[in-house]
Structure formats: C-alpha cells, structure tokens
N, CA, C and O atoms as a GROMACS GRO file, in nm:
protein
  308
    1UNK      N    1   0.125  -0.110  -0.025
    1UNK     CA    2   0.048  -0.014   0.015
    1UNK      C    3   0.104   0.100   0.008
    1UNK      O    4   0.212   0.112   0.065
    2UNK      N    5   0.050   0.213  -0.062
    2UNK     CA    6   0.127   0.358  -0.055
    2UNK      C    7   0.118   0.418   0.046
    2UNK      O    8   0.010   0.432   0.102
    3UNK      N    9   0.220   0.463   0.088
    3UNK     CA   10   0.220   0.590   0.216
    3UNK      C   11   0.313   0.682   0.221
    3UNK      O   12   0.401   0.692   0.135
    4UNK      N   13   0.303   0.742   0.300
    4UNK     CA   14   0.388   0.874   0.265
    4UNK      C   15   0.466   0.919   0.420
    4UNK      O   16   0.391   0.912   0.517
    5UNK      N   17   0.591   0.957   0.441
    5UNK     CA   18   0.608   1.004   0.564
    5UNK      C   19   0.564   1.150   0.611
    5UNK      O   20   0.457   1.180   0.558
    6UNK      N   21   0.599   1.222   0.670
    6UNK     CA   22   0.530   1.320   0.765
    6UNK      C   23   0.570   1.471   0.640
    6UNK      O   24   0.481   1.543   0.596
    7UNK      N   25   0.682   1.485   0.613
    7UNK     CA   26   0.740   1.572   0.486
    7UNK      C   27   0.673   1.533   0.334
    7UNK      O   28   0.671   1.600   0.231
    8UNK      N   29   0.642   1.457   0.349
    8UNK     CA   30   0.600   1.392   0.178
    8UNK      C   31   0.476   1.434   0.183
    8UNK      O   32   0.418   1.480   0.085
    9UNK      N   33   0.419   1.420   0.312
    9UNK     CA   34   0.238   1.423   0.358
    9UNK      C   35   0.200   1.577   0.300
    9UNK      O   36   0.131   1.607   0.202
   10UNK      N   37   0.260   1.648   0.382
   10UNK     CA   38   0.264   1.760   0.419
   10UNK      C   39   0.299   1.819   0.308
   10UNK      O   40   0.243   1.928   0.302
   11UNK      N   41   0.382   1.794   0.196
   11UNK     CA   42   0.413   1.882   0.071
   11UNK      C   43   0.295   1.818  -0.036
   11UNK      O   44   0.253   1.884  -0.131
   12UNK      N   45   0.258   1.711  -0.011
   12UNK     CA   46   0.127   1.660  -0.125
   12UNK      C   47   0.006   1.727  -0.108
   12UNK      O   48  -0.070   1.753  -0.202
   13UNK      N   49  -0.023   1.770   0.062
   13UNK     CA   50  -0.136   1.864   0.083
   13UNK      C   51  -0.119   1.998   0.088
   13UNK      O   52  -0.215   2.067   0.126
   14UNK      N   53  -0.021   2.048   0.060
   14UNK     CA   54   0.034   2.194   0.067
   14UNK      C   55  -0.009   2.253   0.182
   14UNK      O   56  -0.101   2.334   0.183
   15UNK      N   57   0.062   2.212   0.296
   15UNK     CA   58   0.081   2.298   0.387
   15UNK      C   59   0.227   2.257   0.468
   15UNK      O   60   0.308   2.174   0.428
   16UNK      N   61   0.235   2.318   0.562
   16UNK     CA   62   0.374   2.295   0.643
   16UNK      C   63   0.368   2.151   0.728
   16UNK      O   64   0.269   2.084   0.757
   17UNK      N   65   0.480   2.132   0.750
   17UNK     CA   66   0.518   1.963   0.830
   17UNK      C   67   0.427   2.022   0.973
   17UNK      O   68   0.355   1.944   1.035
   18UNK      N   69   0.440   2.150   1.010
   18UNK     CA   70   0.375   2.176   1.166
   18UNK      C   71   0.249   2.200   1.200
   18UNK      O   72   0.190   2.207   1.308
   19UNK      N   73   0.202   2.219   1.032
   19UNK     CA   74   0.045   2.221   1.023
   19UNK      C   75   0.004   2.099   0.994
   19UNK      O   76  -0.114   2.089   1.027
   20UNK      N   77   0.048   1.994   0.944
   20UNK     CA   78  -0.003   1.862   0.952
   20UNK      C   79   0.020   1.817   1.051
   20UNK      O   80  -0.076   1.742   1.075
   21UNK      N   81   0.122   1.810   1.169
   21UNK     CA   82   0.153   1.796   1.305
   21UNK      C   83   0.031   1.839   1.369
   21UNK      O   84  -0.041   1.759   1.429
   22UNK      N   85   0.002   1.977   1.358
   22UNK     CA   86  -0.104   2.028   1.457
   22UNK      C   87  -0.253   1.953   1.395
   22UNK      O   88  -0.358   1.947   1.460
   23UNK      N   89  -0.233   1.899   1.257
   23UNK     CA   90  -0.402   1.831   1.252
   23UNK      C   91  -0.372   1.699   1.318
   23UNK      O   92  -0.468   1.656   1.381
   24UNK      N   93  -0.269   1.624   1.321
   24UNK     CA   94  -0.219   1.488   1.404
   24UNK      C   95  -0.270   1.539   1.578
   24UNK      O   96  -0.345   1.474   1.651
   25UNK      N   97  -0.220   1.642   1.602
   25UNK     CA   98  -0.250   1.666   1.802
   25UNK      C   99  -0.377   1.681   1.784
   25UNK      O  100  -0.446   1.610   1.857
   26UNK      N  101  -0.460   1.781   1.676
   26UNK     CA  102  -0.599   1.800   1.738
   26UNK      C  103  -0.659   1.656   1.649
   26UNK      O  104  -0.741   1.690   1.564
   27UNK      N  105  -0.639   1.533   1.652
   27UNK     CA  106  -0.695   1.467   1.614
   27UNK      C  107  -0.769   1.442   1.484
   27UNK      O  108  -0.864   1.370   1.458
   28UNK      N  109  -0.706   1.512   1.422
   28UNK     CA  110  -0.839   1.510   1.252
   28UNK      C  111  -0.782   1.424   1.149
   28UNK      O  112  -0.846   1.375   1.056
   29UNK      N  113  -0.607   1.404   1.180
   29UNK     CA  114  -0.602   1.268   1.096
   29UNK      C  115  -0.472   1.196   1.206
   29UNK      O  116  -0.408   1.254   1.294
   30UNK      N  117  -0.466   1.049   1.162
   30UNK     CA  118  -0.419   1.015   1.256
   30UNK      C  119  -0.324   0.877   1.166
   30UNK      O  120  -0.372   0.784   1.101
   31UNK      N  121  -0.184   0.905   1.192
   31UNK     CA  122  -0.143   0.844   1.088
   31UNK      C  123  -0.100   0.698   1.152
   31UNK      O  124  -0.122   0.676   1.272
   32UNK      N  125  -0.039   0.605   1.071
   32UNK     CA  126  -0.041   0.481   1.106
   32UNK      C  127   0.061   0.441   1.234
   32UNK      O  128   0.133   0.521   1.294
   33UNK      N  129   0.048   0.304   1.260
   33UNK     CA  130   0.171   0.304   1.372
   33UNK      C  131   0.306   0.345   1.324
   33UNK      O  132   0.386   0.402   1.397
   34UNK      N  133   0.333   0.312   1.186
   34UNK     CA  134   0.448   0.396   1.151
   34UNK      C  135   0.496   0.525   1.134
   34UNK      O  136   0.611   0.558   1.105
   35UNK      N  137   0.394   0.598   1.155
   35UNK     CA  138   0.386   0.712   1.173
   35UNK      C  139   0.354   0.765   0.995
   35UNK      O  140   0.366   0.885   0.968
   36UNK      N  141   0.324   0.692   0.917
   36UNK     CA  142   0.296   0.728   0.798
   36UNK      C  143   0.161   0.728   0.731
   36UNK      O  144   0.078   0.649   0.778
   37UNK      N  145   0.121   0.811   0.617
   37UNK     CA  146  -0.027   0.881   0.586
   37UNK      C  147  -0.021   0.822   0.445
   37UNK      O  148   0.051   0.839   0.347
   38UNK      N  149  -0.131   0.741   0.479
   38UNK     CA  150  -0.219   0.694   0.368
   38UNK      C  151  -0.283   0.816   0.241
   38UNK      O  152  -0.290   0.937   0.260
   39UNK      N  153  -0.326   0.740   0.110
   39UNK     CA  154  -0.415   0.849   0.065
   39UNK      C  155  -0.536   0.896   0.100
   39UNK      O  156  -0.586   1.002   0.061
   40UNK      N  157  -0.579   0.825   0.168
   40UNK     CA  158  -0.717   0.873   0.240
   40UNK      C  159  -0.707   0.943   0.379
   40UNK      O  160  -0.793   0.976   0.462
   41UNK      N  161  -0.565   0.954   0.374
   41UNK     CA  162  -0.515   1.055   0.487
   41UNK      C  163  -0.511   1.157   0.472
   41UNK      O  164  -0.561   1.234   0.555
   42UNK      N  165  -0.442   1.207   0.346
   42UNK     CA  166  -0.395   1.315   0.257
   42UNK      C  167  -0.505   1.367   0.211
   42UNK      O  168  -0.500   1.489   0.194
   43UNK      N  169  -0.636   1.298   0.177
   43UNK     CA  170  -0.750   1.355   0.120
   43UNK      C  171  -0.806   1.419   0.217
   43UNK      O  172  -0.853   1.530   0.192
   44UNK      N  173  -0.813   1.368   0.346
   44UNK     CA  174  -0.905   1.414   0.435
   44UNK      C  175  -0.806   1.574   0.498
   44UNK      O  176  -0.846   1.690   0.506
   45UNK      N  177  -0.713   1.532   0.522
   45UNK     CA  178  -0.624   1.689   0.508
   45UNK      C  179  -0.648   1.799   0.469
   45UNK      O  180  -0.677   1.907   0.520
   46UNK      N  181  -0.618   1.727   0.294
   46UNK     CA  182  -0.661   1.851   0.194
   46UNK      C  183  -0.796   1.918   0.232
   46UNK      O  184  -0.824   2.034   0.205
   47UNK      N  185  -0.874   1.835   0.294
   47UNK     CA  186  -1.059   1.881   0.289
   47UNK      C  187  -1.032   1.967   0.394
   47UNK      O  188  -1.100   2.070   0.390
   48UNK      N  189  -0.947   1.958   0.494
   48UNK     CA  190  -0.938   2.023   0.601
   48UNK      C  191  -0.861   2.151   0.611
   48UNK      O  192  -0.867   2.248   0.686
   49UNK      N  193  -0.782   2.114   0.505
   49UNK     CA  194  -0.700   2.268   0.470
   49UNK      C  195  -0.776   2.353   0.391
   49UNK      O  196  -0.749   2.473   0.393
   50UNK      N  197  -0.896   2.295   0.298
   50UNK     CA  198  -0.974   2.398   0.215
   50UNK      C  199  -1.034   2.460   0.300
   50UNK      O  200  -1.024   2.582   0.302
   51UNK      N  201  -1.129   2.379   0.411
   51UNK     CA  202  -1.227   2.423   0.506
   51UNK      C  203  -1.156   2.538   0.553
   51UNK      O  204  -1.208   2.650   0.550
   52UNK      N  205  -1.040   2.518   0.597
   52UNK     CA  206  -0.957   2.640   0.685
   52UNK      C  207  -0.917   2.757   0.598
   52UNK      O  208  -0.924   2.871   0.644
   53UNK      N  209  -0.885   2.741   0.501
   53UNK     CA  210  -0.887   2.844   0.419
   53UNK      C  211  -0.998   2.931   0.326
   53UNK      O  212  -0.986   3.021   0.242
   54UNK      N  213  -1.096   2.868   0.374
   54UNK     CA  214  -1.274   2.908   0.322
   54UNK      C  215  -1.310   2.990   0.449
   54UNK      O  216  -1.398   3.072   0.425
   55UNK      N  217  -1.261   2.991   0.592
   55UNK     CA  218  -1.269   3.055   0.648
   55UNK      C  219  -1.324   2.972   0.788
   55UNK      O  220  -1.363   3.027   0.891
   56UNK      N  221  -1.318   2.892   0.773
   56UNK     CA  222  -1.360   2.754   0.913
   56UNK      C  223  -1.284   2.750   0.979
   56UNK      O  224  -1.182   2.702   0.928
   57UNK      N  225  -1.269   2.796   1.145
   57UNK     CA  226  -1.215   2.784   1.244
   57UNK      C  227  -1.144   2.616   1.292
   57UNK      O  228  -1.215   2.517   1.311
   58UNK      N  229  -1.003   2.616   1.304
   58UNK     CA  230  -0.944   2.507   1.325
   58UNK      C  231  -0.995   2.452   1.423
   58UNK      O  232  -1.034   2.335   1.414
   59UNK      N  233  -1.004   2.505   1.510
   59UNK     CA  234  -1.044   2.448   1.629
   59UNK      C  235  -1.222   2.375   1.672
   59UNK      O  236  -1.254   2.301   1.766
   60UNK      N  237  -1.283   2.418   1.588
   60UNK     CA  238  -1.383   2.402   1.595
   60UNK      C  239  -1.442   2.311   1.487
   60UNK      O  240  -1.554   2.262   1.482
   61UNK      N  241  -1.331   2.300   1.393
   61UNK     CA  242  -1.368   2.173   1.276
   61UNK      C  243  -1.341   2.028   1.381
   61UNK      O  244  -1.411   1.930   1.405
   62UNK      N  245  -1.212   2.068   1.424
   62UNK     CA  246  -1.121   1.930   1.519
   62UNK      C  247  -1.239   1.888   1.614
   62UNK      O  248  -1.259   1.768   1.635
   63UNK      N  249  -1.302   1.964   1.660
   63UNK     CA  250  -1.369   1.964   1.764
   63UNK      C  251  -1.498   1.863   1.730
   63UNK      O  252  -1.532   1.762   1.791
   64UNK      N  253  -1.554   1.922   1.616
   64UNK     CA  254  -1.688   1.845   1.563
   64UNK      C  255  -1.627   1.733   1.498
   64UNK      O  256  -1.710   1.659   1.445
   65UNK      N  257  -1.480   1.690   1.484
   65UNK     CA  258  -1.456   1.570   1.404
   65UNK      C  259  -1.439   1.480   1.532
   65UNK      O  260  -1.491   1.369   1.541
   66UNK      N  261  -1.366   1.535   1.626
   66UNK     CA  262  -1.324   1.446   1.741
   66UNK      C  263  -1.493   1.386   1.819
   66UNK      O  264  -1.511   1.272   1.864
   67UNK      N  265  -1.599   1.502   1.817
   67UNK     CA  266  -1.721   1.467   1.870
   67UNK      C  267  -1.816   1.358   1.804
   67UNK      O  268  -1.902   1.299   1.871
   68UNK      N  269  -1.794   1.333   1.659
   68UNK     CA  270  -1.879   1.313   1.590
   68UNK      C  271  -1.946   1.387   1.516
   68UNK      O  272  -2.011   1.330   1.428
   69UNK      N  273  -1.950   1.474   1.522
   69UNK     CA  274  -2.058   1.599   1.490
   69UNK      C  275  -2.019   1.591   1.302
   69UNK      O  276  -2.102   1.617   1.215
   70UNK      N  277  -1.883   1.552   1.278
   70UNK     CA  278  -1.833   1.542   1.103
   70UNK      C  279  -1.758   1.446   1.132
   70UNK      O  280  -1.709   1.427   1.244
   71UNK      N  281  -1.742   1.366   1.016
   71UNK     CA  282  -1.635   1.270   1.001
   71UNK      C  283  -1.557   1.302   0.908
   71UNK      O  284  -1.441   1.268   0.931
   72UNK      N  285  -1.579   1.375   0.768
   72UNK     CA  286  -1.530   1.381   0.704
   72UNK      C  287  -1.484   1.319   0.627
   72UNK      O  288  -1.375   1.350   0.578
   73UNK      N  289  -1.572   1.178   0.579
   73UNK     CA  290  -1.535   1.061   0.514
   73UNK      C  291  -1.642   1.019   0.448
   73UNK      O  292  -1.738   1.050   0.520
   74UNK      N  293  -1.677   0.973   0.363
   74UNK     CA  294  -1.744   0.931   0.250
   74UNK      C  295  -1.807   0.786   0.322
   74UNK      O  296  -1.742   0.696   0.375
   75UNK      N  297  -1.970   0.796   0.304
   75UNK     CA  298  -2.044   0.695   0.353
   75UNK      C  299  -2.136   0.611   0.248
   75UNK      O  300  -2.222   0.672   0.184
   76UNK      N  301  -2.124   0.517   0.236
   76UNK     CA  302  -2.231   0.448   0.135
   76UNK      C  303  -2.353   0.450   0.167
   76UNK      O  304  -2.366   0.414   0.284
   77UNK      N  305  -2.499   0.488   0.094
   77UNK     CA  306  -2.602   0.441   0.171
   77UNK      C  307  -2.638   0.319   0.137
   77UNK      O  308  -2.729   0.262   0.197
   0.00000   0.00000   0.00000
C-alpha cells in the first residue's frame, strides 16, 4: 500500500510539516503505527486545509470531528 512520511504528506497536501503535525495533535488525522500517511489521510487533511482556507476555524472543525459531528469521510448509503 502507498504511504507517505510526514514531510512527503505535508508537501502533497500543500501545508507545512508543522501544520500537518497540528492536524495530528488535534485528532483530525491519525497516521499509522509507523507514522506514515495513506492517500485517504491526505484527502482528509486536504479537505481540512480547504475548509480552514475558506474561513472555518480549525479548532471548531477539530472539535466537530472528535465529537462525531463531522466525520469528513465518504459513507455509502
């Protein structure tokens, strides 16, 4: 399976490594046990970046994800 280290993942998402580390700290994305990120992690983090860039507060978004108010994942019906 394809996976990326933190620097590669941050570059692909278009954020600084520190920003990606912040997403991890806030519980928005969780790398695997080896600290690597899958393509689905990158999609989630990219969506978060877009939402933050459009004015959604990161802390509020992180709270919504942690509490289950927003999963930021595709679900089949």
